[in-house]
Structures are given as structure tokens and as C-alpha cells.
Backbone as JSON, one array per atom type, in Angstrom:
{
  "sequence": "MKAVGVLEQITSLFSAQRIPILQLGVTGFGENLMLTIFADVGDEKTAAKARVVEDVRKTPYALQVWYSKPIVKGFCYDDFCFPPTIEGERAIILSKPYYKGFITEGWSRFGTAFPIMLYLLGFEAGRRAYKDLTYIAGGDRDAEVKVAQSFFQMLGYGKLENVKLDDRKREAVVRVYDSFECSLFLGVGEIRAGLVRGLIGGWLAARWGVEKAENMVVREEKCIARGDTYCEFRVWIEEKR",
  "N": [[-30.65, 4.12, -16.1], [-33.83, 5.29, -15.12], [-35.31, 7.13, -12.57], [-38.44, 7.54, -11.07], [-40.52, 9.78, -9.31], [-38.84, 10.24, -7.21], [-37.98, 12.9, -6.52], [-40.36, 14.02, -5.66], [-40.83, 12.45, -3.39], [-38.69, 13.21, -1.79], [-39.13, 15.96, -1.3], [-41.52, 15.78, 0.06], [-40.66, 14.88, 2.5], [-39.61, 17.15, 3.75], [-41.96, 18.63, 3.98], [-43.37, 17.07, 5.77], [-42.03, 17.56, 8.11], [-42.66, 20.12, 8.48], [-41.02, 22.09, 7.35], [-40.27, 24.73, 5.43], [-39.53, 24.9, 1.95], [-37.34, 26.96, 0.27], [-35.94, 27.25, -2.08], [-35.13, 25.24, -4.89], [-33.08, 23.17, -6.79], [-31.72, 21.34, -9.58], [-28.82, 19.94, -10.65], [-25.98, 18.88, -12.66], [-24.29, 16.37, -14.62], [-24.76, 13.85, -16.94], [-25.4, 10.64, -15.48], [-25.23, 11.01, -12.77], [-26.75, 13.15, -10.64], [-27.18, 16.29, -8.92], [-29.09, 17.38, -6.3], [-30.14, 20.35, -4.96], [-31.27, 21.9, -2.09], [-32.64, 24.69, -0.62], [-33.71, 25.58, 2.5], [-35.9, 26.83, 5.08], [-34.79, 26.56, 8.11], [-35.21, 27.1, 11.2], [-33.9, 28.01, 14.51], [-35.49, 26.75, 16.31], [-36.17, 24.43, 15.14], [-34.34, 22.36, 15.23], [-34.29, 19.6, 15.87], [-36.04, 18.67, 13.99], [-34.66, 19.27, 11.67], [-32.43, 17.54, 11.79], [-33.81, 15.12, 11.64], [-35.01, 15.19, 9.06], [-32.77, 15.29, 7.42], [-31.67, 12.76, 7.93], [-33.76, 11.16, 6.98], [-33.76, 11.76, 4.3], [-31.34, 10.68, 3.55], [-32.03, 8.02, 3.54], [-33.55, 7.75, 1.35], [-34.44, 6.15, -1.69], [-31.95, 5.79, -4.27], [-30.46, 7.96, -3.37], [-27.24, 8.82, -3.03], [-25.33, 10.31, -1.5], [-25.61, 12.67, 1.13], [-25.51, 15.96, 2.2], [-25.32, 18.59, 4.61], [-25.37, 22.05, 4.91], [-24.49, 24.65, 7.07], [-25.83, 27.9, 7.81], [-23.9, 30.81, 6.86], [-23.99, 33.35, 7.97], [-26.77, 34.71, 9.77], [-29.57, 34.28, 7.84], [-28.21, 33.9, 5.49], [-26.84, 31.53, 3.3], [-24.94, 29.18, 1.41], [-24.31, 26.95, -1.35], [-21.8, 24.83, -0.77], [-20.8, 22.56, -1.74], [-21.2, 21.9, -4.41], [-18.95, 22.41, -6.27], [-16.55, 22.82, -8.81], [-18.92, 25.08, -10.48], [-20.64, 23.88, -13.38], [-21.21, 23.64, -16.92], [-22.57, 21.66, -19.3], [-20.8, 19.7, -18.43], [-18.38, 21.0, -18.3], [-16.25, 23.28, -16.56], [-17.54, 26.37, -15.29], [-17.86, 29.92, -14.84], [-19.38, 32.61, -13.01], [-20.32, 35.83, -13.69], [-21.58, 38.57, -12.18], [-23.54, 41.57, -12.81], [-22.3, 43.96, -11.61], [-19.57, 43.22, -11.74], [-18.88, 42.48, -14.4], [-19.63, 44.87, -15.56], [-17.82, 46.69, -14.47], [-15.42, 45.68, -15.56], [-15.79, 45.99, -18.37], [-16.6, 48.69, -18.83], [-14.54, 50.09, -17.61], [-12.43, 49.29, -19.18], [-13.12, 50.54, -21.65], [-12.88, 53.17, -20.78], [-10.15, 53.42, -20.14], [-8.72, 52.5, -22.41], [-10.02, 53.34, -24.69], [-11.13, 53.32, -28.08], [-9.54, 51.25, -28.83], [-10.01, 49.21, -27.15], [-12.55, 47.7, -27.69], [-11.66, 46.37, -29.95], [-9.82, 44.52, -28.99], [-11.59, 43.08, -27.35], [-13.2, 42.04, -29.34], [-11.45, 40.27, -30.69], [-10.89, 38.41, -28.63], [-13.48, 37.49, -28.13], [-14.01, 36.37, -30.62], [-12.34, 34.1, -30.74], [-13.44, 32.7, -28.62], [-16.03, 32.28, -29.57], [-15.52, 30.65, -31.8], [-14.52, 28.33, -30.52], [-16.75, 27.68, -29.09], [-18.51, 26.85, -31.07], [-17.26, 24.51, -32.01], [-17.26, 22.97, -29.71], [-19.96, 22.62, -29.09], [-21.27, 21.67, -31.29], [-21.69, 18.96, -31.46], [-24.02, 18.47, -30.1], [-26.09, 19.08, -31.81], [-26.0, 16.98, -33.52], [-25.07, 16.85, -36.21], [-27.0, 18.19, -37.71], [-27.53, 21.0, -39.46], [-29.39, 23.07, -39.17], [-30.25, 22.65, -36.59], [-27.9, 23.23, -35.29], [-27.91, 26.07, -35.26], [-30.1, 26.58, -33.62], [-29.19, 25.5, -31.23], [-27.02, 27.18, -30.67], [-28.37, 29.61, -30.33], [-29.83, 28.99, -28.05], [-27.84, 28.54, -26.06], [-26.56, 30.98, -26.06], [-28.56, 32.65, -24.99], [-29.07, 31.35, -22.6], [-26.7, 31.66, -21.23], [-26.8, 34.31, -20.65], [-26.08, 36.37, -22.39], [-27.74, 37.61, -24.22], [-30.68, 37.8, -26.38], [-30.74, 35.89, -29.21], [-31.19, 36.2, -32.69], [-31.32, 34.89, -35.88], [-31.53, 36.55, -38.67], [-30.85, 36.35, -41.31], [-29.13, 33.73, -42.84], [-26.88, 32.51, -44.88], [-25.27, 29.91, -45.9], [-24.04, 29.12, -48.24], [-23.29, 31.44, -49.68], [-21.96, 32.49, -47.6], [-22.83, 34.55, -45.85], [-24.5, 36.62, -43.44], [-27.08, 37.93, -41.33], [-27.53, 39.03, -38.18], [-29.36, 39.45, -35.24], [-29.32, 40.82, -31.98], [-31.07, 40.92, -29.11], [-31.38, 42.94, -26.24], [-28.6, 42.99, -25.45], [-26.09, 42.05, -23.2], [-23.67, 43.42, -23.13], [-23.85, 45.84, -24.71], [-25.96, 47.02, -23.4], [-24.87, 48.27, -21.25], [-24.19, 50.72, -22.07], [-26.28, 52.45, -22.68], [-27.72, 55.15, -24.3], [-25.39, 56.47, -25.08], [-25.1, 57.02, -27.72], [-23.72, 55.79, -29.81], [-22.39, 52.86, -31.48], [-21.43, 49.93, -29.59], [-20.61, 47.24, -29.36], [-18.28, 44.71, -28.78], [-17.22, 42.28, -27.57], [-19.54, 40.62, -27.91], [-19.87, 40.95, -30.65], [-17.56, 39.64, -31.55], [-18.06, 37.02, -30.6], [-20.18, 36.27, -32.26], [-18.9, 36.47, -34.76], [-16.81, 34.58, -34.55], [-18.18, 32.15, -34.13], [-19.62, 31.89, -36.58], [-17.41, 31.84, -38.31], [-16.23, 29.38, -37.66], [-18.26, 27.71, -38.46], [-18.3, 28.18, -41.21], [-15.82, 27.45, -41.98], [-13.66, 29.23, -41.88], [-10.49, 30.36, -41.08], [-8.97, 32.59, -40.28], [-9.31, 35.52, -38.36], [-9.19, 37.98, -39.51], [-10.27, 37.69, -41.96], [-12.97, 37.68, -41.74], [-15.78, 39.77, -41.73], [-17.53, 41.6, -39.48], [-19.98, 43.63, -39.0], [-21.46, 45.96, -36.98], [-24.53, 47.31, -37.32], [-26.76, 48.34, -36.18], [-27.59, 49.38, -32.83], [-28.35, 49.09, -29.41], [-27.2, 50.87, -27.71], [-27.08, 53.1, -29.13], [-29.63, 53.85, -29.42], [-31.28, 52.21, -30.85], [-33.7, 49.56, -31.12], [-32.69, 47.0, -30.95], [-29.58, 45.21, -31.36], [-27.87, 44.87, -34.37], [-26.13, 42.83, -36.67], [-24.18, 42.59, -39.54], [-22.69, 40.16, -41.51], [-19.97, 38.95, -43.41], [-17.61, 37.52, -45.77], [-14.29, 38.48, -46.46], [-11.68, 37.75, -48.2], [-8.34, 37.97, -47.34], [-5.07, 38.43, -48.55]],
  "CA": [[-31.9, 3.84, -15.37], [-34.54, 6.51, -14.73], [-36.11, 7.04, -11.35], [-39.66, 8.36, -11.11], [-41.13, 10.03, -8.04], [-37.85, 10.48, -6.09], [-38.04, 14.28, -6.1], [-41.63, 14.17, -4.87], [-40.65, 11.79, -2.09], [-37.8, 14.01, -0.96], [-39.82, 17.23, -0.89], [-42.56, 15.46, 1.07], [-40.01, 14.75, 3.82], [-39.57, 18.45, 4.31], [-43.31, 19.0, 4.34], [-43.75, 16.32, 6.97], [-41.4, 18.17, 9.29], [-43.11, 21.55, 8.46], [-39.87, 22.9, 6.95], [-40.6, 25.28, 4.05], [-38.44, 24.91, 0.96], [-37.21, 28.28, -0.33], [-35.39, 27.15, -3.43], [-34.73, 23.87, -5.19], [-32.45, 23.09, -8.09], [-31.12, 20.07, -9.94], [-27.66, 20.21, -11.49], [-25.19, 17.68, -12.86], [-24.03, 15.92, -16.0], [-24.75, 12.36, -17.03], [-26.32, 9.9, -14.66], [-25.14, 11.49, -11.35], [-27.32, 14.51, -10.51], [-27.1, 16.89, -7.64], [-30.29, 18.11, -5.87], [-29.81, 21.31, -3.95], [-32.5, 22.42, -1.5], [-32.49, 25.7, 0.38], [-34.91, 25.51, 3.34], [-35.88, 27.68, 6.25], [-34.61, 25.75, 9.27], [-34.9, 27.97, 12.31], [-33.28, 27.42, 15.68], [-36.47, 25.95, 17.06], [-36.45, 23.2, 14.35], [-33.06, 21.61, 15.22], [-34.54, 18.2, 15.81], [-36.7, 18.38, 12.69], [-33.6, 19.3, 10.68], [-31.71, 16.27, 11.91], [-34.66, 14.0, 11.16], [-35.21, 15.25, 7.64], [-31.52, 14.9, 6.81], [-31.53, 11.32, 8.02], [-34.79, 10.55, 6.14], [-33.32, 11.93, 2.91], [-30.28, 9.72, 3.33], [-32.61, 6.65, 3.33], [-34.32, 7.78, 0.13], [-33.82, 5.32, -2.81], [-31.12, 6.48, -5.25], [-29.64, 8.99, -2.75], [-25.91, 8.29, -2.76], [-24.7, 11.09, -0.45], [-26.42, 13.78, 1.59], [-24.76, 16.92, 3.01], [-26.07, 19.73, 5.17], [-24.52, 23.22, 5.14], [-25.05, 25.63, 7.98], [-25.77, 29.31, 7.32], [-22.65, 31.53, 7.16], [-24.55, 34.3, 8.92], [-28.24, 34.59, 9.8], [-30.24, 34.66, 6.58], [-27.37, 33.7, 4.24], [-26.11, 30.32, 3.19], [-24.63, 28.9, -0.01], [-23.95, 25.55, -1.63], [-20.33, 24.78, -0.78], [-20.4, 21.21, -2.21], [-21.24, 21.83, -5.85], [-17.88, 23.26, -6.82], [-16.94, 24.09, -9.48], [-20.14, 25.05, -11.3], [-20.33, 23.39, -14.71], [-22.17, 23.61, -18.02], [-22.2, 20.51, -20.19], [-19.67, 19.0, -17.86], [-17.23, 21.84, -18.25], [-16.26, 24.33, -15.52], [-18.04, 27.66, -15.7], [-17.84, 30.95, -13.8], [-20.53, 33.5, -13.07], [-19.98, 37.25, -13.45], [-22.77, 39.4, -12.02], [-23.39, 42.83, -13.52], [-21.29, 44.87, -11.08], [-18.24, 42.75, -12.08], [-18.6, 42.66, -15.85], [-19.76, 46.28, -15.89], [-16.57, 47.31, -14.13], [-14.44, 45.2, -16.49], [-16.01, 46.53, -19.71], [-16.65, 50.16, -18.84], [-13.19, 50.57, -17.28], [-11.64, 49.08, -20.38], [-13.39, 51.64, -22.55], [-12.37, 54.39, -20.21], [-8.68, 53.42, -20.17], [-8.08, 52.17, -23.7], [-10.76, 53.94, -25.77], [-11.64, 52.47, -29.17], [-8.73, 50.04, -28.98], [-10.52, 48.14, -26.26], [-13.45, 46.78, -28.36], [-10.9, 45.53, -30.89], [-9.31, 43.44, -28.2], [-12.75, 42.24, -26.97], [-13.62, 41.27, -30.53], [-10.56, 39.15, -30.93], [-11.13, 37.43, -27.61], [-14.78, 36.89, -28.38], [-13.91, 35.55, -31.82], [-11.78, 32.76, -30.4], [-14.44, 32.01, -27.77], [-17.16, 31.85, -30.46], [-15.0, 29.55, -32.61], [-14.45, 27.17, -29.67], [-18.12, 27.31, -28.71], [-19.08, 26.08, -32.16], [-16.64, 23.19, -32.05], [-17.58, 22.22, -28.48], [-21.36, 22.36, -28.95], [-21.87, 21.21, -32.5], [-22.13, 17.57, -31.33], [-25.44, 18.44, -29.57], [-27.0, 19.11, -32.95], [-25.94, 15.7, -34.24], [-24.83, 16.98, -37.65], [-28.06, 18.93, -38.29], [-27.1, 22.39, -39.6], [-30.41, 23.95, -38.64], [-30.2, 22.45, -35.15], [-26.71, 24.0, -34.74], [-28.33, 27.44, -35.03], [-30.98, 26.58, -32.45], [-28.38, 25.22, -30.07], [-26.28, 28.39, -30.42], [-29.32, 30.59, -29.78], [-30.22, 28.56, -26.69], [-26.75, 28.76, -25.15], [-26.37, 32.44, -26.02], [-29.51, 33.22, -24.06], [-28.91, 30.67, -21.27], [-25.51, 32.24, -20.56], [-27.09, 35.71, -20.26], [-25.51, 37.33, -23.34], [-28.84, 38.32, -24.88], [-31.52, 36.89, -27.17], [-30.12, 35.85, -30.52], [-32.06, 35.9, -33.8], [-30.66, 34.87, -37.2], [-32.47, 37.08, -39.66], [-30.41, 35.78, -42.58], [-27.96, 32.87, -42.75], [-26.67, 31.88, -46.19], [-24.02, 29.2, -45.82], [-23.42, 29.03, -49.58], [-22.64, 32.72, -49.93], [-21.28, 32.85, -46.36], [-23.35, 35.85, -45.42], [-25.47, 36.48, -42.37], [-27.56, 39.1, -40.6], [-27.83, 38.53, -36.86], [-29.88, 40.44, -34.3], [-29.22, 40.53, -30.58], [-31.94, 41.7, -28.22], [-30.96, 43.12, -24.8], [-27.22, 42.57, -25.3], [-25.55, 42.39, -21.89], [-22.56, 44.31, -23.33], [-24.26, 47.15, -25.2], [-26.89, 47.62, -22.45], [-24.12, 49.03, -20.29], [-23.88, 52.07, -22.61], [-27.48, 53.0, -23.21], [-27.73, 56.61, -24.36], [-24.09, 57.09, -25.45], [-25.3, 57.48, -29.06], [-22.88, 55.11, -30.78], [-22.31, 51.39, -31.3], [-20.46, 49.57, -28.56], [-20.35, 45.81, -29.27], [-16.92, 44.2, -29.0], [-17.22, 40.88, -27.21], [-20.63, 39.96, -28.56], [-19.55, 40.94, -32.08], [-16.57, 38.59, -31.71], [-18.69, 35.72, -30.43], [-20.91, 35.96, -33.47], [-17.95, 36.22, -35.86], [-16.1, 33.34, -34.32], [-19.08, 31.02, -34.34], [-19.82, 31.78, -38.02], [-16.18, 31.47, -38.94], [-16.07, 27.92, -37.5], [-19.28, 27.05, -39.32], [-17.96, 28.41, -42.6], [-14.45, 26.96, -42.25], [-12.71, 30.38, -42.01], [-9.49, 30.21, -39.98], [-8.37, 33.88, -39.84], [-10.31, 36.51, -37.92], [-9.15, 39.18, -40.38], [-11.06, 37.38, -43.21], [-14.36, 37.83, -41.36], [-16.23, 41.15, -41.45], [-18.74, 41.58, -38.63], [-20.25, 45.03, -38.86], [-22.67, 46.29, -36.19], [-25.23, 48.35, -38.03], [-27.72, 48.9, -35.25], [-27.14, 49.13, -31.49], [-29.23, 49.7, -28.38], [-26.45, 52.0, -27.1], [-27.32, 54.21, -30.09], [-31.04, 54.14, -29.37], [-32.06, 51.23, -31.61], [-34.4, 48.59, -30.25], [-31.9, 45.79, -30.9], [-28.32, 45.32, -32.03], [-27.92, 44.06, -35.59], [-24.8, 42.62, -37.21], [-24.1, 42.03, -40.87], [-21.46, 39.35, -41.52], [-19.58, 38.38, -44.7], [-16.23, 37.13, -45.9], [-13.34, 39.23, -47.31], [-10.41, 37.04, -48.17], [-7.16, 38.84, -47.44], [-3.89, 37.64, -48.92]],
  "C": [[-32.54, 5.16, -14.94], [-35.41, 6.26, -13.53], [-37.29, 8.0, -11.41], [-40.15, 8.54, -9.69], [-40.17, 10.33, -6.9], [-37.9, 11.9, -5.59], [-39.25, 14.53, -5.25], [-41.47, 13.58, -3.46], [-39.73, 12.62, -1.2], [-38.43, 15.27, -0.44], [-40.89, 16.93, 0.14], [-41.96, 15.26, 2.45], [-39.89, 16.11, 4.54], [-40.95, 18.95, 4.77], [-43.8, 18.31, 5.59], [-43.21, 16.96, 8.24], [-41.77, 19.72, 9.37], [-41.93, 22.49, 8.22], [-40.12, 23.45, 5.55], [-39.34, 25.29, 3.18], [-38.5, 26.27, 0.27], [-36.8, 28.22, -1.77], [-34.94, 25.75, -3.66], [-34.14, 23.84, -6.62], [-31.8, 21.74, -8.3], [-30.01, 20.4, -10.94], [-26.92, 18.87, -11.72], [-25.09, 17.39, -14.32], [-23.96, 14.42, -16.05], [-25.76, 11.78, -16.05], [-26.33, 10.4, -13.2], [-25.63, 12.93, -11.3], [-27.22, 14.96, -9.06], [-28.37, 17.68, -7.36], [-29.89, 19.06, -4.75], [-31.08, 21.95, -3.43], [-32.09, 23.46, -0.47], [-33.8, 25.75, 1.16], [-34.77, 26.39, 4.55], [-35.94, 26.79, 7.48], [-34.22, 26.66, 10.43], [-34.32, 27.24, 13.49], [-34.15, 26.44, 16.38], [-36.73, 24.6, 16.33], [-35.18, 22.31, 14.25], [-33.33, 20.12, 15.1], [-35.19, 17.8, 14.48], [-35.65, 18.35, 11.58], [-32.84, 17.98, 10.65], [-32.5, 15.1, 11.32], [-34.79, 14.02, 9.65], [-33.93, 14.89, 6.88], [-31.33, 13.39, 6.82], [-32.56, 10.62, 7.11], [-34.4, 10.68, 4.66], [-32.23, 10.95, 2.58], [-30.88, 8.28, 3.03], [-33.46, 6.63, 2.03], [-33.69, 6.92, -0.96], [-33.1, 6.2, -3.8], [-30.3, 7.63, -4.66], [-28.3, 8.42, -2.34], [-25.24, 8.99, -1.62], [-25.63, 12.27, -0.11], [-25.59, 14.65, 2.47], [-25.7, 18.03, 3.5], [-25.09, 20.85, 5.4], [-25.22, 24.2, 6.06], [-24.98, 27.01, 7.37], [-24.43, 29.94, 7.7], [-22.99, 32.6, 8.22], [-26.07, 34.14, 8.84], [-28.8, 35.15, 8.48], [-29.43, 34.47, 5.33], [-26.65, 32.34, 4.35], [-25.81, 30.08, 1.71], [-24.25, 27.41, -0.11], [-22.46, 25.43, -1.76], [-19.88, 23.39, -1.24], [-20.34, 21.14, -3.7], [-20.2, 22.78, -6.45], [-16.94, 22.37, -7.66], [-18.22, 24.02, -10.21], [-19.76, 24.6, -12.68], [-21.51, 23.58, -15.65], [-21.72, 22.59, -19.03], [-20.94, 19.82, -19.69], [-18.38, 19.78, -17.81], [-17.36, 22.93, -17.19], [-16.73, 25.64, -16.1], [-17.88, 28.61, -14.53], [-19.05, 31.84, -14.03], [-20.05, 34.93, -12.77], [-21.3, 38.05, -13.33], [-22.51, 40.79, -12.62], [-22.35, 43.77, -12.92], [-19.85, 44.52, -11.53], [-17.99, 42.96, -13.56], [-18.77, 44.09, -16.28], [-18.43, 46.97, -15.6], [-15.47, 46.94, -15.11], [-14.58, 45.92, -17.84], [-15.92, 48.05, -19.73], [-15.28, 50.73, -18.51], [-12.23, 50.38, -18.44], [-11.83, 50.18, -21.44], [-12.81, 52.93, -22.08], [-10.86, 54.52, -20.34], [-8.08, 53.35, -21.53], [-8.83, 52.73, -24.89], [-11.19, 52.92, -26.8], [-10.72, 51.32, -29.46], [-9.28, 48.84, -28.18], [-11.53, 47.18, -26.94], [-12.75, 45.9, -29.4], [-10.36, 44.31, -30.15], [-10.45, 42.53, -27.76], [-13.21, 41.41, -28.17], [-12.75, 40.04, -30.79], [-10.69, 38.02, -29.87], [-12.46, 36.73, -27.81], [-14.79, 35.98, -29.61], [-13.4, 34.19, -31.53], [-12.78, 31.99, -29.55], [-15.59, 31.49, -28.62], [-16.76, 30.69, -31.3], [-15.0, 28.24, -31.73], [-15.87, 26.68, -29.29], [-18.73, 26.47, -29.8], [-18.56, 24.66, -32.15], [-17.08, 22.33, -30.87], [-19.04, 21.81, -28.48], [-22.01, 21.78, -30.19], [-22.37, 19.74, -32.39], [-23.58, 17.44, -30.83], [-26.43, 18.38, -30.74], [-26.97, 17.82, -33.78], [-25.8, 15.82, -35.74], [-25.94, 17.77, -38.37], [-27.72, 20.42, -38.3], [-28.14, 23.36, -39.0], [-30.45, 23.87, -37.12], [-29.04, 23.18, -34.52], [-27.09, 25.43, -34.4], [-29.19, 27.5, -33.75], [-30.21, 26.38, -31.17], [-27.59, 26.52, -29.69], [-27.17, 29.47, -29.79], [-29.64, 30.29, -28.32], [-29.1, 28.87, -25.7], [-26.44, 30.23, -25.01], [-27.3, 33.08, -24.99], [-29.35, 32.63, -22.67], [-27.76, 31.28, -20.53], [-25.7, 33.72, -20.22], [-26.56, 36.76, -21.22], [-26.59, 38.21, -23.98], [-29.72, 37.29, -25.61], [-31.07, 37.02, -28.64], [-31.15, 35.49, -31.56], [-31.25, 35.96, -35.12], [-31.67, 35.3, -38.23], [-32.16, 36.5, -41.05], [-29.13, 34.91, -42.31], [-27.8, 32.08, -44.02], [-25.29, 31.24, -46.14], [-23.29, 29.09, -47.15], [-22.65, 30.27, -49.9], [-21.74, 33.17, -48.76], [-21.56, 34.29, -45.99], [-24.4, 35.66, -44.36], [-25.88, 37.87, -41.85], [-28.07, 38.57, -39.29], [-28.31, 39.68, -35.97], [-29.7, 39.91, -32.87], [-30.12, 41.46, -29.81], [-31.43, 41.72, -26.81], [-29.56, 42.58, -24.62], [-26.69, 42.96, -23.95], [-24.43, 43.45, -22.02], [-23.02, 45.72, -23.67], [-25.26, 47.8, -24.23], [-26.18, 48.44, -21.37], [-23.91, 50.5, -20.78], [-25.16, 52.73, -23.19], [-27.42, 54.55, -23.18], [-26.44, 57.26, -24.83], [-24.16, 57.57, -26.95], [-24.38, 56.9, -30.14], [-22.8, 53.62, -30.48], [-21.21, 51.03, -30.36], [-20.13, 48.08, -28.45], [-18.91, 45.47, -29.58], [-16.95, 42.67, -28.78], [-18.31, 40.08, -27.97], [-20.39, 39.88, -30.09], [-18.57, 39.8, -32.41], [-17.16, 37.19, -31.57], [-19.44, 35.27, -31.67], [-19.98, 35.64, -34.63], [-17.24, 34.88, -35.74], [-16.93, 32.07, -34.57], [-19.33, 30.81, -35.83], [-18.57, 31.38, -38.77], [-15.95, 29.96, -38.86], [-17.09, 27.2, -38.39], [-18.96, 27.06, -40.79], [-16.56, 27.95, -42.98], [-13.4, 28.08, -42.48], [-11.77, 30.33, -40.8], [-9.07, 31.56, -39.42], [-9.47, 34.87, -39.47], [-10.36, 37.68, -38.89], [-9.91, 38.94, -41.72], [-12.58, 37.49, -42.94], [-14.66, 39.35, -41.14], [-17.53, 41.04, -40.68], [-19.04, 43.07, -38.3], [-21.57, 45.22, -38.08], [-23.33, 47.51, -36.81], [-26.36, 49.01, -37.18], [-27.31, 48.51, -33.81], [-28.02, 49.8, -30.5], [-28.53, 50.87, -27.67], [-26.68, 53.25, -27.89], [-28.78, 54.64, -30.11], [-31.89, 53.21, -30.18], [-32.69, 50.25, -30.65], [-33.67, 47.23, -30.11], [-30.55, 46.08, -31.57], [-28.35, 44.38, -33.26], [-26.55, 44.03, -36.27], [-24.91, 42.02, -38.61], [-22.69, 41.38, -41.03], [-21.22, 38.83, -42.92], [-18.06, 38.12, -44.71], [-15.47, 38.08, -46.85], [-12.01, 38.56, -47.21], [-9.25, 38.0, -48.31], [-5.95, 37.97, -47.64], [-2.75, 38.06, -48.01]]
}
């Protein structure tokens, strides 16, 4: 069943109490959705806050309503929508300071062995991503590519473009614009993709029915860390006995 006008009705309750909405988001999977509203409720609006919470509870289709107090002045967070999910599966969020520390420290400590490890980890993640998300495309091979591009960008990895994708020959040329990984190394003068290279290789391996990572060749031929405007990867198969 689809409800029309519920969101408008809820936001109008805040307007009626002269409570400004700072941020609004809708999350969830399936029929049960979660509406999260961050609003500026000052100390002088205590009564208005209580009233708007009660009014929202009476809104049609509202199953439960919670109110979270600020942790400190000017800062609050949603402590009910845990864990965060994507497509019904648990997800985590790594902001730049955290993934920068992880990746740059790995390069510093382990040198060129580190991107090899990242590639293998990314390869398995890419393979699983293909198997988990292929149902969205409903068996349409072209749609699979569009779904992969959408999730790649939505998750913050970069903007993905398939310049060439030949399933018969099992060859591909893939471009990534603004790679989150390689953007950490702008100006170093050499290619730096490990995890992103693995994600691409694993996804294509699953699409092409290749089981072993060593049978996939994913070569980064352009990289923003080297001064190119995008990262470009050439992918093909080399069967190893």
C-alpha cells in the first residue's frame, strides 16, 4: 500500500509550531520506512516540541515516534536507526580521515606489497557485489553495468565509466573519475590503485565466470595520482594452469 501526502502532513506540523527543519531523510528497506528529521528546537520551544511529537504520533501510517535530545548544544545524532543499511544489509561509513589513515599508513609500512593485498581484498568484495546486486538488473546484462556504476558512485568510490566491455572476448576498459583511493596520492607521480582495481577485477570476474584472481589481469594505465585526469584500467583474461 502506498501513502500519499504523509510527508507533507508531518512537515506541516513543524511549520505550525514554528520549528525550522534543518535536515530530513528517509531510509529503510521494504514497506517499513524510517523518517528522520533534525529540527532546531531551542529551550524556549519546549512546549512546542512536546506538541509536535504528539501530533506526529497521531499521523496516519506512523507506527512509532522517537525523540532524541542533543548530546551537547548544537550536536545530536540519530541513535535509533542502527545499524545503517544498504539494500537491507548492514553498512559502515568511513570518512576521509579514517580511510586516508588506513591506506596511506599501509603504503608507508608495507610499500608495494600493500596494494597487492588491497587488490585481493577488493577482488573478493567486487565478486560478492556482483552476485549480491545482479538481481536488481533482473537478468538484463546492460542493466547490470548501470547498477554497478550507480552503487560505485553512491558508495563514494568514484564515478565509473565502461569505455569498452566485450563479454565475448572477456576484455574491458574501465575509467574511474575522482577515485577516492588514488585521490589520496595526488602528485606522487605513479599509479596507486589497489582496492579500486580489485573491485573492478572481482566484479568482471563474476560476470565472466572466472573463479581465480590470478587469471584476471587488471592493469591501471592512467591514474590521477600520476597527473592524469582520470584512472583507466584495461582488463583481460590470462588462463594460468
